[in-house]
N, C-alpha and C positions, 0 to 999 in steps of 0.2 A: 205335577212334579214327582209324585211318588212313582208313577209309571216310568218316568225318565230315569230316576235313581235306580230302580230295579233293573231296567234295561242295561244301565251302566255296570251294575254289579255282575249280572249274568255275562255281559260282554267281556268284562275283565277276566273272569274265570275261564271262559271259552277260549279267548285269545291266548291266555297263558298256557293252557293245555295244548293248543295248536302250535304255538311257538316252540314249546319244548320238543315237539316231534319234527320240527322243520329246520331251524337254523341255529347253530352250525351243525347240529347233530345229523340231519338228513344227508347232506352231501358227504360228510365224513363217514357215515355208515355205508353209503353207496361205495365210497372208496375202499372201505374195510371189506366189502363183499367182492371187490375186484373190478369195480366199474372204472372205465376210462372216462375222459372228458365228455365225450358225446353222451355216454350212458348216464353220467352224473347230471348233466343238464336235463335229460329226459326224466330222471327220477324226481328232480325238483319241480319241473314244469307240469308233470302229468296230473297232479291234483288240481291245478288251475284249469286244465282242459275240462275237468268235470264242470267247473263253473260256466264254461262256454256253453255247455249243453243244458244246464239246469237253472242258471240264475234268472233268465228271462221267464221261463215257465213258472218258476217258484214265485217271483214277484207278481206276475199277472194272476196266478192262482190265488194269492193272498187278497187281491182286490175282490175276488169273487166269493171265496169260502171263509175268509177271515184271517187276520194277522196271527192271532194266538196259536191256532192249530198248526199253521205253516211253520212258525218259529219253533214250536215244540218238536216238530218233526226233525228240524235241523239240529236242535239240542240233543235229541236222541242219538244222532250220529256222533256228535262231540263226545257223548258219554260212553258209547259202546265201542266205537271203532278203534280207539287207541289200544285196546287189549290185544288186537290182532298183531301188533308189532312184536309182541313177546314171542311169537311163534315163527317169525321170519328167519329163514336160513339160506335164502338165495336172492339174487337180484330180481328175478322174475316175480317172486312173491312180494318183494318190496314195491314194484310197480303196481301190482293189483291193489295192495292195501292203500297206497298213496292215492290212486284214482278214487277208491271208495271213500277214503277219509275226506277228500275234497267236497263231498256232498254236504258236509257240515257247514262250511262257509257259503257254499252255493245256495243252500236253502235258507239258512238263517240270516246271512248278511244283508241282502237287498230288502228283506221284509222288515228287519229291525230299522234300517234306514228310512223306510217308508213310514213306519210308526213315528219316528222322530220328525220327519217332514210334515206329517199330518198335524202335529201339535205345535210346530215351531212358528208358523205364521211368517212374519217378515224377518225373523231371526234364523232363517234356515242355515245360513253359512256358519253362524256362531254355534248353534245347537248341534248341527251335524259334526262340526269340528270337535266340540266337547265330547260327544259320544265316541267319535273316532279316537280321540286322544286317550280316553279311559281304556279302550281296547288296546291301544298302542302300549300302555303301561304293562299290560300282560305280556306283549311281545318283548318289551324292554327287559322284563325280569326273566322271561323264558330263555332268551338267547344266552346270556352269561351264565345262568344257573346250569343249563344243559352243557355248555362248554366246560364249566368247572367240574361237573360230575365226570366228564370224559378225561379231564386233565389230572385227576387225583390218582396217585399211586403207581402209574406205569410210565416210565420214561421212554419206553419203546413205542408208545402210542396206545390208544384205548383198546380194551378187549371186549368180548361179547357181553359179559355181564354188566359192564358199565353202560353200554347202549341200552340194554334191557332195563336197567334201573331208571334211566331217563324216560323211557317209554312207559314204565309203570307209573311214574309220577304224572305223566301226561294223562294216563287213563283215570287216575284218581281225581285230578282236578276237572277233567271232562265230566265225570259223574257228578261232581259237586255243582257244576254249571247246570246240568240237567235237573237235579233235585231242586235247586233254587228256582229255576225257571218254572217248574211244576207248581211251586208254592207261591211264587211272587208275581208272576206275569199276568196280572189282571188288566186287560186292555179293552177299552170301549171300542166295540166293533161297529164300523160304518158300512154294514153289509145288509142288503135288502133280503128279507126273509120270504119264504114261500116260492122262490124261483125253482123251476124245474131244471132238469139236466140240460135241455136244449137252450134255455135262457141263460144259464150260467156259462155254457160253452160259448154262446154268442158274446157275452160280456168279456170273457177271457180273450177271444179273438179281437174284439173291438179295442181293448187296451193295448194289445201288442201292435195292432195296425196303426193306431194313432201315434204311438211313440216312434215306431220305426219309419214312418213317413215324414217325420220332421227332421230336415237336414241339419238344423242347429243342434238338436239333441245328439244326432249321430256324430257330427263333427266334434262336439265337446267330448263325447265319450271316446272318440278316436285319439284325441289329444291325451286324455288320461291313459289310454292304452299305450301310447308311445312312452310316457313316463314310467308306466308299469313294466314295459319291456326292459328298460334299464334296471328297474328294481329287481325283476326276476333274475337278470344276469348277475347282479350283485349277490343275491341270496345264494345262487349256485356256486359262484366262483370267488367271491371275496374270502370265504373261509379257506378254500383250497389254495388260493394265491397267497394268503397270509401265512399259512402253515408250510406249504411246500416251496415257495419262492422267497418270501420275505423272512422265513425262519422264525416266525412267531409261534407261541404255544396255542393250543386249542382254546384255552381260557382267554387269551388276548384276542383271538379271532372272534369269540363271542362278545367281548367288550367292544370291538369295533362296530359290530352290528348294533350293540346297545347305544353307542355314541350317536349313530345315525337316528335311531328310534327316539332317543330322549330329545334330540333337537327338533324332530318333527312334532313330538308330543307337546313340547312347551310352546312351539310357534303356532300350531294350528288354531287354537281358539282365538288368539289375537288377530291372526290373519283372516279368520272367518268373520269376526266382528267388523274388521276393516272392509272386507268385501261386501258385507250387508249395507254399509253406509256409503262407500266410495266406488263400488263397481267391481266386477269379477274379472273382466278381461285383462287389465294390466297385471294383476297378480299371477294369472295363469301364464301369460307370455314371459314374465320375468322369471318365474319358477322353472319353466322349461329351459331357458338359457342357463340358469345356474346349475340345474341338474346335468346338462350337457357338458359344461366345462369341468365340473368336479368329477363326473364319471370318466371323462377322457384322461384325467390326471392320475387316476388310481394306479395303473400299472407302472407309473414312473416314480412311485414312492416305494422306498425300500425298508422303512422303519415304522414302528408303531405310531409315532406322533404325526408323521406325514400322512399316513393312511387315515388316522383319526381326523385330521383337519379336512381331508377330502370327503370323508363320510359325513362330517358335520355340515359341510356346504351342501352335499347332496340332500341331507335330511331337511335343511331349510328350504331348498328348492322344491322338494316333495310337499312340504307344508303349504307353500304358496300355491301350488297347483291343486292339491287335494282339498284344501279348505274352500275353494271356490267352485270346482268343477261339478261336484254332486249337487251343490246348492243351485248352480246355474241350470242344470238339467231339471231340477224340481221347479224352478221358476217358469220353465217353458212348457209345462204340461198341466192339465186339469187335475185337481186334487184327487178325484175318484180313481185316477190312474197313476198315483204315486208309486204303487207297487210295480206296475209295468215299467215305469220310467226308471226306477232304481234297478230293476232286473235287466233292462236293456243296457243301462250304463255299466252294470257289473259284468254282463256278458261280453261287451266290447272291450272293456279294459282287461278282462281276463284273457282275451285273445292275445293282447300284448304281454301280459304277465306270463302266460304259458310259452309264448314265442321267445321271450327273453332268455331263459336258461337253455332251451333247446338250440336256438340260433347261436348263442354265445359258445355253447359246447362244441358245435361244429366249427365255428370260426377259431376258437382257441386251439383246437386240434390241428387246424390247417395253417393258421397265420401266427398263433401265439398271442399273448396278452397285449403286447404293446401296439399291435395293429388292430386287434379286435375291439378294444374299448373306444378308441377315437372313432373308428368306423361306425359303431353303433350310436355314438353321441351325435353323429351327423343327422340321424333320423329325428332326434329331439329338436335340433336346430331347424330342420326342414318343416316341422310341424307348426312352428310359430307363425310364419306368414299365412299358411293355410287356415289356421284358426282365426286370425285377425280378419281375413278376407271373408270368411263364410259365416261368422257369428256377429250379429250387429252390436253396436255400442251399448244399447240399452235393450235387454231382452224383454219382450212383453210379459206381463205378469198374468 
């Protein structure tokens, strides 16, 4: 339990640091630098593209060389990379920094989930949900605090020093996560000693091959990717829509994101426990439907409370899907390959997360908000029958 508590503490600081630099600050900073809708979507999505390339190798590598080393490499990026934001003065520089900052979650995230899955036994849904919820608290605090710092003192919109103040706070908390990780993450490593480079490379390839050849794992990961596509679109355009169309303040835009996050945070552990005892498929299918309906409703809301209700419903749908999907993937693979499984899962859902802001940016520029959101919601609805058809009622343990 000490390991789990330390993981939660480090995860909280890391996610708080990352959230400060992401929402609502990132899309508004891109807007400040002169970016249009397509460019804003790319700025938000590019850090997730990093996960597409690095999550699977990072997870598989942790199966071979050990979890602690791999996690500390990710925490080093959390600690060092936010300082780069202080020197950004162009949209191009922002894209480069965002891509590199994405290494933090790409390396740390799947490995930390594998550590929890290693220790959780039959309680995978509950324990992975608790771990995720603690990280979500960091996101919950980061979004409104970042929005508040941008909202103070300038009626004409935030100025450069306010953005840099948010990024400086992100850097300090990222360093705190790294320091705590160096001191507190003592993890029992289930790694064979004395293996040469060729043997370790063979184990690395074996883990990736086993996971990617299982259609159930790939399908479940694709369902999470569809949900994350909508999430990525909200990250990019909920703040912009709230401020430029609905007429809300930057602080209110941050609060909207907080409403969604707190709903997910409070619901996840309960839903994870339910999925451990009653099955994962019904929760995933129900969550996809709820996310689709609430996502489609957002551009038809013109005030804070209407948007807040839609965000709350989306957050509950996200909790239903996310509390069960990672646990279901872990159920379907051998323990020695948990790192590979979590890496594959993270890679596939990052494809959706990265596609969300980029695709929504193109569609918003072309069709506007009221056509874009319902159109993207159709993808979530289409994922439901695909998932139910391809993943069996009871996954083999």
